[in-house]
All heavy atoms as an XYZ file, in Angstrom:
738
protein
N       9.023    -15.906     -2.241
C       8.683    -14.560     -2.540
C       9.838    -13.601     -2.161
O       9.832    -12.417     -2.513
C       7.433    -14.065     -1.771
C       6.294    -14.773     -2.508
S       4.661    -14.033     -1.939
C       4.008    -15.296     -1.024
N      10.884    -14.191     -1.453
C      12.036    -13.450     -1.061
C      12.740    -12.909     -2.288
O      13.335    -11.816     -2.298
N      12.748    -13.697     -3.411
C      13.500    -13.256     -4.653
C      12.883    -12.031     -5.193
O      13.528    -11.146     -5.671
C      13.405    -14.403     -5.697
N      11.592    -11.939     -5.187
C      10.857    -10.760     -5.625
C      11.245     -9.518     -4.941
O      11.648     -8.482     -5.452
C       9.288    -10.891     -5.649
C       8.551     -9.612     -5.819
C       8.292     -9.103     -7.108
C       8.100     -8.851     -4.779
C       7.655     -7.912     -7.209
C       7.345     -7.738     -4.951
C       7.190     -7.201     -6.193
O       6.588     -5.944     -6.373
N      11.223     -9.619     -3.612
C      11.604     -8.455     -2.740
C      13.129     -8.090     -2.854
O      13.460     -6.990     -2.674
C      11.209     -8.739     -1.269
C       9.715     -8.565     -1.183
C       8.922     -9.642     -0.858
C       8.995     -7.347     -1.262
C       7.527     -9.567     -0.755
C       7.754     -7.233     -1.116
C       6.824     -8.432     -0.971
N      13.947     -9.175     -2.980
C      15.303     -8.942     -3.141
C      15.548     -8.195     -4.618
O      16.436     -7.212     -4.505
C      16.144    -10.240     -3.214
N      14.960     -8.670     -5.515
C      15.083     -7.979     -6.841
C      14.557     -6.612     -6.752
O      15.103     -5.605     -7.328
C      14.337     -8.766     -7.927
C      15.004    -10.101     -8.222
S      14.031    -11.174     -9.191
C      13.686    -10.401    -10.747
N      13.398     -6.304     -6.100
C      12.749     -5.072     -5.947
C      13.808     -4.125     -5.206
O      13.980     -2.960     -5.649
C      11.463     -5.121     -5.214
C      10.667     -3.877     -5.033
C      10.275     -3.323     -6.400
C       9.468     -4.123     -4.125
N      14.376     -4.651     -4.130
C      15.330     -3.796     -3.388
C      16.629     -3.515     -4.125
O      17.223     -2.491     -3.901
C      15.565     -4.428     -1.959
N      17.125     -4.474     -4.845
C      18.395     -4.394     -5.578
C      18.338     -3.983     -6.948
O      19.496     -3.917     -7.689
C      19.160     -5.667     -5.394
C      19.353     -6.177     -3.898
C      19.901     -7.585     -3.922
C      20.356     -5.158     -3.333
N      17.180     -3.712     -7.514
C      17.212     -3.461     -9.004
C      18.012     -2.242     -9.432
O      18.406     -2.235    -10.581
C      15.732     -3.380     -9.441
C      14.950     -2.214     -8.953
C      13.471     -2.402     -9.334
O      13.086     -3.120    -10.291
N      12.567     -1.688     -8.618
N      18.243     -1.268     -8.649
C      19.013     -0.231     -8.979
C      20.481     -0.280     -8.501
O      21.196      0.714     -8.508
C      18.416      1.083     -8.530
C      17.004      1.314     -9.253
O      16.959      1.095    -10.404
N      16.015      1.747     -8.477
N      20.817     -1.465     -7.975
C      22.186     -1.576     -7.392
C      23.063     -2.322     -8.391
O      22.612     -2.814     -9.498
C      22.124     -2.566     -6.135
O      21.288     -1.881     -5.184
N      24.287     -2.366     -8.123
C      25.265     -2.987     -9.075
C      25.462     -4.443     -8.673
O      26.450     -4.794     -7.988
C      26.599     -2.207     -9.013
C      27.616     -2.722    -10.043
O      27.191     -3.272    -11.044
N      28.914     -2.408     -9.906
N      24.543     -5.298     -9.071
C      24.642     -6.632     -8.747
C      25.309     -7.414     -9.947
O      24.782     -7.162    -11.069
C      23.189     -7.252     -8.487
C      23.262     -8.771     -8.279
C      22.448     -6.586     -7.395
N      26.273     -8.132     -9.733
C      27.080     -8.833    -10.846
C      26.413    -10.051    -11.350
O      26.276    -10.290    -12.542
C      28.484     -9.260    -10.257
C      29.418     -9.603    -11.366
C      30.812     -9.756    -10.814
O      31.318     -8.963    -10.079
O      31.344    -10.850    -11.079
N      25.841    -10.853    -10.436
C      25.190    -12.060    -10.829
C      24.202    -12.563     -9.681
O      24.524    -12.224     -8.547
C      26.151    -13.233    -11.114
C      25.587    -14.363    -11.705
C      26.702    -15.325    -12.271
C      26.136    -16.308    -13.193
N      27.001    -17.275    -13.899
N      23.136    -13.220    -10.023
C      22.135    -13.617     -8.975
C      21.895    -15.160     -9.147
O      21.880    -15.710    -10.191
C      20.922    -12.820     -9.065
N      21.646    -15.758     -8.006
C      21.222    -17.172     -7.928
C      19.931    -17.215     -7.083
O      19.971    -16.794     -5.995
C      22.380    -18.006     -7.338
C      23.555    -18.096     -8.075
C      24.628    -17.161     -7.873
C      23.713    -19.031     -9.074
C      25.816    -17.096     -8.574
C      24.992    -19.011     -9.891
C      25.917    -18.155     -9.573
N      18.942    -17.883     -7.629
C      17.780    -18.036     -6.883
C      17.348    -19.563     -6.826
O      17.653    -20.187     -7.843
C      16.511    -17.304     -7.462
C      16.753    -15.757     -7.467
C      16.681    -15.054     -8.697
C      16.953    -15.064     -6.332
C      16.870    -13.688     -8.658
C      17.142    -13.687     -6.349
C      17.138    -12.970     -7.524
N      16.707    -19.990     -5.760
C      16.265    -21.319     -5.650
C      14.797    -21.429     -5.661
O      14.114    -20.807     -4.749
C      16.821    -22.010     -4.370
C      18.411    -21.939     -4.369
C      16.404    -23.384     -4.179
C      19.066    -22.381     -3.094
N      14.262    -22.081     -6.636
C      12.763    -22.265     -6.701
C      12.064    -21.014     -6.361
O      11.088    -20.972     -5.604
C      12.384    -23.405     -5.874
O      11.147    -23.919     -6.325
N      12.435    -19.997     -7.084
C      11.938    -18.685     -6.728
C      10.666    -18.243     -7.543
O      10.503    -18.643     -8.601
C      13.033    -17.573     -6.969
O      13.460    -17.661     -8.251
N       9.757    -17.459     -6.914
C       8.672    -16.913     -7.651
C       9.078    -15.446     -7.969
O       9.286    -14.657     -7.023
C       7.451    -16.907     -6.641
C       7.038    -18.444     -6.412
C       6.253    -16.244     -7.270
C       6.092    -18.644     -5.422
N       9.188    -15.201     -9.211
C       9.741    -13.917     -9.599
C       8.555    -13.017    -10.078
O       8.719    -11.725     -9.956
C      10.675    -14.070    -10.727
C      11.805    -14.965    -10.463
C      12.692    -15.236    -11.709
C      12.597    -14.425     -9.289
N       7.431    -13.508    -10.501
C       6.327    -12.681    -11.003
C       5.205    -12.936    -10.013
O       4.277    -13.765    -10.168
C       6.058    -13.015    -12.364
C       5.038    -12.032    -12.943
O       4.236    -11.408    -12.313
N       4.865    -12.071    -14.261
N       5.210    -12.085     -8.915
C       4.253    -12.248     -7.923
C       2.871    -11.802     -8.411
O       1.815    -12.482     -8.081
C       4.511    -11.355     -6.659
C       5.889    -11.729     -6.112
C       3.524    -11.503     -5.521
C       5.999    -13.121     -5.579
N       2.783    -10.907     -9.320
C       1.406    -10.427     -9.826
C       0.820    -11.550    -10.640
O      -0.337    -11.918    -10.379
C       1.611     -9.210    -10.704
C       0.265     -8.689    -11.164
C       0.395     -7.335    -11.957
O       1.456     -7.103    -12.579
O      -0.633     -6.634    -11.951
N       1.605    -12.256    -11.426
C       1.097    -13.425    -12.130
C       0.572    -14.584    -11.230
O      -0.434    -15.140    -11.475
C       2.102    -13.909    -13.200
C       1.585    -15.129    -13.948
C       2.650    -15.579    -15.049
C       2.140    -16.767    -15.824
N       1.118    -17.585    -15.464
N       1.406    -14.686    -10.223
C       0.994    -15.810     -9.242
C      -0.310    -15.483     -8.599
O      -1.281    -16.298     -8.503
C       2.025    -15.954     -8.112
C       1.687    -16.914     -6.908
C       1.657    -18.349     -7.458
C       2.771    -16.782     -5.893
N      -0.589    -14.316     -8.165
C      -1.844    -13.805     -7.513
C      -2.962    -13.946     -8.569
O      -3.984    -14.454     -8.233
C      -1.645    -12.434     -7.016
C      -0.642    -12.281     -5.825
C      -3.079    -11.841     -6.503
C      -0.372    -10.836     -5.378
N      -2.658    -13.475     -9.687
C      -3.757    -13.561    -10.834
C      -4.169    -15.055    -11.085
O      -5.279    -15.383    -11.199
C      -3.423    -12.884    -12.134
C      -3.179    -11.262    -11.834
C      -2.591    -10.679    -13.125
C      -4.493    -10.597    -11.510
N      -3.052    -15.916    -11.088
C      -3.337    -17.307    -11.324
C      -4.134    -17.947    -10.199
O      -5.115    -18.699    -10.423
C      -2.062    -18.091    -11.565
C      -1.420    -17.845    -12.895
O      -2.020    -17.183    -13.722
O      -0.224    -18.250    -13.026
N      -3.813    -17.509     -8.971
C      -4.503    -18.046     -7.798
C      -5.992    -17.546     -7.811
O      -6.802    -18.205     -7.419
C      -3.841    -17.661     -6.558
C      -2.559    -18.402     -6.315
S      -1.870    -18.342     -4.582
C      -1.555    -16.541     -4.507
N      -6.213    -16.261     -8.264
C      -7.504    -15.764     -8.376
C      -8.297    -16.567     -9.439
O      -9.463    -16.913     -9.006
C      -7.509    -14.317     -8.753
C      -6.979    -13.370     -7.733
S      -6.639    -11.726     -8.214
C      -8.215    -11.190     -8.832
N      -7.753    -16.921    -10.480
C      -8.486    -17.746    -11.482
C      -8.765    -19.105    -10.840
O      -9.990    -19.646    -10.937
C      -7.538    -17.988    -12.772
C      -7.562    -16.602    -13.498
C      -8.094    -19.052    -13.616
C      -6.452    -16.460    -14.602
N      -7.785    -19.678    -10.178
C      -7.989    -21.010     -9.544
C      -9.110    -20.997     -8.457
O      -9.962    -21.918     -8.462
C      -6.713    -21.505     -8.864
C      -6.793    -22.871     -8.286
C      -5.441    -23.303     -7.636
O      -4.407    -22.656     -7.856
N      -5.497    -24.425     -6.950
N      -9.228    -19.810     -7.787
C     -10.217    -19.675     -6.676
C     -11.563    -19.101     -7.322
O     -12.472    -18.886     -6.464
C      -9.733    -18.793     -5.637
N     -11.564    -18.829     -8.516
C     -12.778    -18.144     -9.228
C     -13.107    -16.882     -8.493
O     -14.249    -16.593     -8.251
C     -13.955    -19.197     -9.165
C     -15.104    -18.827    -10.199
O     -14.765    -18.184    -11.215
N     -16.225    -19.178     -9.877
N     -12.136    -16.072     -8.315
C     -12.186    -14.747     -7.705
C     -11.874    -13.670     -8.781
O     -10.848    -13.787     -9.503
C     -11.246    -14.585     -6.548
C     -11.214    -13.215     -6.030
C     -11.646    -15.571     -5.400
N     -12.654    -12.726     -8.862
C     -12.375    -11.525     -9.791
C     -11.731    -10.396     -9.120
O     -11.738    -10.250     -7.902
C     -13.686    -11.067    -10.475
O     -14.504    -10.383     -9.456
C     -14.494    -12.161    -11.182
N     -11.211     -9.482     -9.856
C     -10.560     -8.232     -9.294
C     -11.634     -7.417     -8.610
O     -11.381     -6.986     -7.535
C      -9.887     -7.486    -10.404
C      -8.481     -7.891    -10.714
C      -7.652     -6.892    -11.426
O      -7.718     -5.758    -11.134
O      -6.982     -7.393    -12.389
N     -12.854     -7.454     -9.106
C     -13.971     -6.807     -8.428
C     -14.273     -7.434     -7.100
O     -14.493     -6.729     -6.038
C     -15.241     -6.864     -9.327
C     -16.398     -6.048     -8.853
C     -17.523     -6.118     -9.776
C     -18.730     -5.411     -9.324
N     -19.857     -5.456    -10.264
N     -14.255     -8.688     -7.053
C     -14.489     -9.402     -5.709
C     -13.391     -9.036     -4.685
O     -13.669     -8.816     -3.567
C     -14.505    -11.005     -5.925
C     -15.531    -11.547     -6.794
O     -16.663    -10.906     -6.946
O     -15.292    -12.584     -7.485
N     -12.171     -9.135     -5.039
C     -11.101     -8.968     -4.142
C     -10.951     -7.468     -3.725
O     -10.745     -7.232     -2.572
C      -9.733     -9.504     -4.641
C      -8.756     -9.575     -3.545
C      -9.126     -8.674     -5.748
C      -7.439    -10.433     -3.987
N     -11.277     -6.608     -4.637
C     -11.366     -5.103     -4.252
C     -12.361     -4.918     -3.207
O     -12.185     -4.190     -2.184
C     -11.546     -4.276     -5.512
C     -11.401     -2.833     -5.306
C     -11.589     -1.977     -6.455
C     -11.481     -0.573     -6.170
N     -11.531      0.342     -7.358
N     -13.573     -5.484     -3.432
C     -14.687     -5.277     -2.498
C     -14.490     -5.916     -1.178
O     -14.679     -5.319     -0.122
C     -16.008     -5.931     -3.160
C     -17.250     -5.756     -2.339
C     -18.485     -6.365     -2.952
C     -19.662     -6.128     -2.103
N     -20.822     -6.810     -2.666
N     -13.865     -7.106     -1.130
C     -13.742     -7.819      0.156
C     -12.374     -7.566      0.824
O     -12.214     -7.904      1.994
C     -13.973     -9.246     -0.102
C     -15.336     -9.643     -0.529
C     -15.566    -11.126     -0.739
O     -15.029    -11.891      0.101
N     -16.149    -11.570     -1.782
N     -11.503     -6.948      0.027
C     -10.058     -6.717      0.518
C      -9.211     -7.928      0.735
O      -8.160     -8.002      0.260
C     -10.084     -5.744      1.711
C     -10.620     -4.402      1.547
C      -9.780     -3.608      0.516
O      -8.602     -3.419      0.713
N     -10.316     -3.253     -0.562
N      -9.774     -8.941      1.348
C      -8.964    -10.189      1.617
C     -10.000    -11.361      1.373
O     -11.168    -11.343      1.881
C      -8.392    -10.322      2.946
C      -7.278     -9.379      3.290
C      -6.721     -9.568      4.524
C      -5.515     -8.615      4.663
N      -4.833     -8.810      6.008
N      -9.579    -12.424      0.642
C     -10.374    -13.542      0.437
C      -9.526    -14.848      0.740
O      -8.499    -14.959      0.032
C     -10.885    -13.596     -1.026
C     -11.866    -12.396     -1.298
C     -11.685    -14.861     -1.293
C     -12.273    -12.275     -2.814
N     -10.049    -15.705      1.615
C      -9.372    -16.917      1.853
C      -9.890    -17.945      0.835
O     -11.004    -18.005      0.575
C      -9.704    -17.431      3.359
C      -8.814    -18.561      3.587
C      -8.795    -18.973      5.180
O      -9.075    -17.999      5.934
O      -8.468    -20.101      5.479
N      -8.827    -18.658      0.265
C      -9.223    -19.648     -0.761
C      -9.311    -21.018     -0.140
O      -8.961    -21.258      0.997
C      -8.057    -19.680     -1.822
O      -6.921    -20.189     -1.192
C      -7.788    -18.301     -2.395
N      -9.985    -21.866     -0.979
C     -10.093    -23.285     -0.547
C      -8.751    -23.974     -0.428
O      -8.656    -25.021      0.118
C     -11.062    -24.073     -1.577
C     -12.429    -23.506     -1.486
O     -12.801    -22.970     -0.428
O     -13.220    -23.761     -2.490
N      -7.753    -23.483     -1.090
C      -6.524    -24.140     -1.195
C      -5.381    -23.460     -0.099
O      -4.259    -23.776     -0.050
C      -5.848    -24.204     -2.487
C      -5.870    -22.882     -3.286
C      -4.839    -21.904     -3.264
C      -6.943    -22.698     -4.111
C      -4.891    -20.780     -3.940
C      -7.020    -21.392     -4.875
C      -5.969    -20.582     -4.771
N      -6.013    -22.673      0.790
C      -5.301    -22.282      2.034
C      -4.537    -20.922      1.802
O      -3.784    -20.651      2.694
N      -4.632    -20.283      0.765
C      -4.023    -18.992      0.565
C      -5.015    -17.862      0.733
O      -6.125    -17.958      0.453
C      -3.403    -18.970     -0.899
C      -2.313    -19.906     -1.088
C      -1.078    -19.739     -0.250
O      -0.771    -18.643      0.121
O      -0.432    -20.797      0.022
N      -4.564    -16.712      1.199
C      -5.363    -15.569      1.366
C      -5.003    -14.609      0.181
O      -3.849    -14.162      0.093
C      -5.065    -14.832      2.677
C      -5.941    -13.557      2.814
C      -5.571    -15.772      3.840
N      -5.930    -14.248     -0.537
C      -5.762    -13.162     -1.621
C      -5.982    -11.835     -1.073
O      -7.074    -11.630     -0.438
C      -6.659    -13.501     -2.786
C      -6.531    -14.799     -3.365
C      -7.718    -15.118     -4.395
C      -5.188    -14.938     -4.099
N      -5.103    -10.861     -1.250
C      -5.182     -9.622     -0.666
C      -5.210     -8.483     -1.756
O      -4.364     -8.444     -2.653
C      -3.991     -9.321      0.276
O      -3.891     -7.991      0.617
N      -6.141     -7.698     -1.704
C      -6.254     -6.484     -2.687
C      -5.066     -5.613     -2.545
O      -4.470     -5.150     -3.467
C      -7.510     -5.729     -2.477
C      -7.630     -4.443     -3.269
C      -7.490     -3.197     -2.870
C      -7.788     -4.477     -4.671
N      -7.575     -2.322     -3.918
C      -7.740     -3.099     -5.082
C      -7.996     -5.325     -5.706
C      -7.956     -2.659     -6.423
C      -8.150     -4.916     -6.953
C      -8.103     -3.628     -7.344
N      -4.677     -5.246     -1.247
C      -3.494     -4.369     -1.133
C      -2.269     -4.998     -1.648
O      -1.410     -4.235     -2.139
C      -3.362     -4.091      0.428
C      -4.387     -3.189      0.887
O      -5.091     -2.399      0.261
N      -4.617     -3.199      2.222
N      -2.029     -6.276     -1.478
C      -0.907     -6.892     -2.021
C      -0.883     -6.938     -3.608
O       0.057     -6.681     -4.112
C      -0.770     -8.362     -1.494
C       0.604     -9.029     -1.576
C       1.659     -8.331     -1.315
C       0.685    -10.328     -1.916
C       2.956     -8.902     -1.427
C       1.884    -10.940     -1.942
C       3.009    -10.253     -1.747
O       4.328    -10.797     -1.766
N      -2.081     -7.266     -4.062
C      -2.100     -7.173     -5.599
C      -1.859     -5.760     -6.106
O      -1.098     -5.612     -7.129
C      -3.540     -7.624     -5.949
C      -3.882     -7.564     -7.518
C      -2.873     -8.466     -8.270
C      -5.288     -7.952     -7.799
N      -2.307     -4.788     -5.464
C      -2.043     -3.366     -5.931
C      -0.574     -3.142     -5.721
O       0.075     -2.438     -6.577
C      -2.889     -2.352     -5.137
C      -4.411     -2.552     -5.548
C      -2.531     -0.987     -5.338
C      -4.714     -2.437     -6.904
N       0.037     -3.564     -4.637
C       1.500     -3.282     -4.346
C       2.336     -3.824     -5.439
O       3.161     -3.067     -6.085
C       1.854     -3.811     -2.981
C       3.325     -3.632     -2.774
C       3.864     -2.495     -2.206
C       4.331     -4.675     -3.048
C       5.217     -2.301     -2.043
C       5.639     -4.507     -2.810
C       6.065     -3.364     -2.298
N       2.108     -5.121     -5.815
C       3.055     -5.631     -6.787
C       2.708     -5.093     -8.243
O       3.646     -4.940     -9.018
C       2.952     -7.266     -6.825
C       3.344     -7.804     -5.474
C       1.531     -7.784     -7.218
N       1.454     -4.673     -8.423
C       1.114     -4.127     -9.717
C       1.830     -2.654     -9.920
O       2.291     -2.309    -10.958
N       1.955     -1.961     -8.758
C       2.589     -0.748     -8.768
C       4.111     -0.740     -8.623
O       4.768      0.325     -8.669
C       2.027      0.155     -7.603
C       0.598      0.556     -7.849
O       0.127      0.620     -9.116
N      -0.089      0.804     -6.917
N       4.705     -1.955     -8.350
C       6.113     -2.057     -8.102
C       6.710     -3.133     -9.072
O       7.155     -4.245     -8.589
C       6.413     -2.288     -6.664
C       6.098     -1.132     -5.770
O       6.852     -0.332     -5.711
N       4.905     -1.277     -5.188
N       6.665     -2.857    -10.401
C       7.291     -3.919    -11.251
C       8.827     -3.972    -11.193
O       9.410     -3.003    -10.725
C       6.917     -3.323    -12.635
C       6.818     -1.862    -12.484
C       6.254     -1.699    -11.088
N       9.354     -5.213    -11.503
C      10.782     -5.412    -11.395
C      11.380     -5.062    -12.718
O      10.996     -5.376    -13.713
C      11.120     -6.851    -10.949
C      10.306     -7.310     -9.718
C      12.479     -7.142    -10.968
C      10.918     -6.642     -8.468
N      12.531     -4.283    -12.640
C      13.330     -4.041    -13.849
C      14.703     -4.668    -13.497
O      15.520     -4.036    -12.779
C      13.488     -2.593    -14.016
C      12.143     -1.904    -14.490
C      12.189     -0.326    -14.507
N      10.954      0.135    -14.725
C       9.998      0.376    -13.773
N      10.304      0.120    -12.488
N       8.833      0.931    -13.988
N      14.991     -5.871    -13.979
C      16.100     -6.706    -13.625
C      16.864     -7.052    -14.745
O      16.516     -7.803    -15.620
C      15.497     -7.997    -12.895
C      16.568     -8.822    -12.253
C      17.020    -10.028    -12.616
C      17.143     -8.551    -10.987
N      17.853    -10.513    -11.747
C      18.022     -9.638    -10.739
C      17.108     -7.487    -10.166
C      18.894     -9.651     -9.547
C      17.969     -7.573     -8.940
C      18.765     -8.578     -8.758
N      18.059     -6.592    -14.889
C      18.994     -6.780    -16.012
C      20.269     -7.355    -15.445
O      21.420     -6.951    -15.876
C      19.284     -5.488    -16.751
C      18.051     -4.972    -17.409
O      17.324     -5.611    -18.088
N      17.714     -3.607    -17.146
N      20.156     -8.389    -14.701
C      21.278     -9.058    -13.959
C      21.340    -10.497    -14.496
O      20.295    -11.144    -14.519
C      21.104     -8.933    -12.422
C      22.202     -9.832    -11.786
C      21.153     -7.567    -12.004
N      22.490    -10.992    -14.942
C      22.571    -12.437    -15.279
C      22.073    -13.232    -13.975
O      22.634    -13.005    -12.948
C      24.110    -12.608    -15.527
C      24.599    -11.264    -15.876
C      23.773    -10.330    -15.031
N      21.188    -14.163    -14.306
C      20.528    -14.807    -13.044
C      20.428    -16.274    -13.484
O      19.950    -16.669    -14.446
C      19.123    -14.239    -12.830
O      19.188    -12.810    -12.639
C      18.351    -14.928    -11.694
N      20.756    -17.095    -12.424
C      20.537    -18.569    -12.515
C      19.474    -18.952    -11.539
O      19.365    -18.389    -10.390
C      21.868    -19.406    -12.254
C      22.827    -19.220    -13.240
O      22.614    -19.324    -14.496
N      24.070    -18.700    -12.864
N      18.572    -19.821    -11.978
C      17.501    -20.216    -11.123
C      17.462    -21.802    -11.067
O      17.307    -22.420    -12.045
C      16.025    -19.682    -11.640
C      16.074    -18.328    -11.684
C      15.004    -20.334    -10.733
C      14.911    -17.592    -12.284
N      17.542    -22.258     -9.782
C      17.349    -23.724     -9.607
C      15.826    -23.903     -9.386
O      15.211    -23.382     -8.542
C      18.120    -24.179     -8.369
C      18.012    -25.671     -7.977
C      18.550    -26.433     -9.135
C      18.712    -25.898     -6.741
N      15.312    -24.729    -10.244
C      13.822    -24.917    -10.378
C      13.581    -26.388     -9.974
O      14.094    -27.210    -10.519
C      13.329    -24.621    -11.817
C      11.927    -24.804    -11.956
C      10.938    -23.780    -11.641
C      11.353    -25.965    -12.498
C       9.597    -23.922    -11.880
C       9.965    -26.165    -12.771
C       9.184    -25.093    -12.389
O       7.744    -25.246    -12.513
N      12.657    -26.569     -9.073
C      12.293    -27.781     -8.583
C      11.277    -28.539     -9.621
O      10.455    -27.909    -10.118
C      11.547    -27.791     -7.301
N      11.575    -29.778     -9.909
C      10.768    -30.534    -11.019
C       9.276    -30.400    -10.653
O       8.569    -30.346    -11.601
C      11.308    -31.846    -10.981
C      10.564    -32.738    -12.039
C      11.108    -34.175    -12.159
O      12.145    -34.508    -11.604
O      10.392    -35.028    -12.712
N       8.909    -30.647     -9.417
C       7.424    -30.585     -9.059
C       6.981    -29.331     -8.382
O       6.003    -29.312     -7.642
C       7.213    -31.808     -8.098
C       7.557    -33.162     -8.736
O       7.152    -33.318     -9.975
N       8.165    -33.982     -8.085
N       7.524    -28.107     -8.707
C       7.115    -26.942     -8.220
C       5.876    -26.536     -8.824
O       5.780    -26.301    -10.076
C       8.218    -25.864     -8.504
C       7.916    -24.524     -7.915
O       6.739    -24.230     -7.580
O       8.861    -23.779     -7.678
N       4.845    -26.373     -8.081
C       3.412    -26.125     -8.777
C       3.059    -24.650     -8.477
O       1.976    -24.278     -8.779
C       2.335    -27.081     -8.145
C       2.189    -26.967     -6.742
O       2.986    -26.286     -6.049
N       1.249    -27.723     -6.223
N       3.963    -23.942     -7.900
C       3.631    -22.390     -7.654
C       4.054    -21.543     -8.783
O       3.513    -20.477     -8.878
C       4.473    -21.935     -6.343
C       3.961    -22.700     -5.140
S       2.210    -22.241     -4.683
C       2.462    -20.529     -4.196
N       4.976    -21.911     -9.599
C       5.474    -20.999    -10.696
C       5.788    -21.779    -11.954
O       6.168    -23.013    -11.806
C       6.589    -20.182    -10.187
O       6.962    -19.130    -11.125
C       7.858    -21.058     -9.906
N       5.641    -21.203    -13.017
C       5.920    -21.835    -14.375
C       7.312    -21.613    -14.590
O       8.080    -20.729    -14.036
C       5.071    -21.254    -15.419
O       5.414    -19.896    -15.634
N       7.910    -22.445    -15.562
C       9.330    -22.206    -15.895
C       9.476    -20.978    -16.692
O      10.479    -20.272    -16.599
C       9.841    -23.357    -16.854
C       9.965    -24.643    -16.040
C      10.604    -25.747    -16.881
N      10.725    -27.010    -16.202
C      11.823    -27.387    -15.667
N      12.879    -26.575    -15.753
N      11.890    -28.508    -14.985
């Protein structure tokens, strides 16, 4: 998730080129995918604020709202090293 926060912090900077390793760039999609996997709705997470999943992740309403309100605008040539068996993010 460091790539997301780096992109958020640097999106208005003069970055020439970026390299990320097995990065999760769309945190909102990741959270929404985990909500589907955990059979949790936005209504559920808003009401409970935090929900621990069976697969060991905690879903947070505040975090979902934060990433929804802070989209990335990234126009930097970027290379991403993607692990073959990475099950956290899609290509």
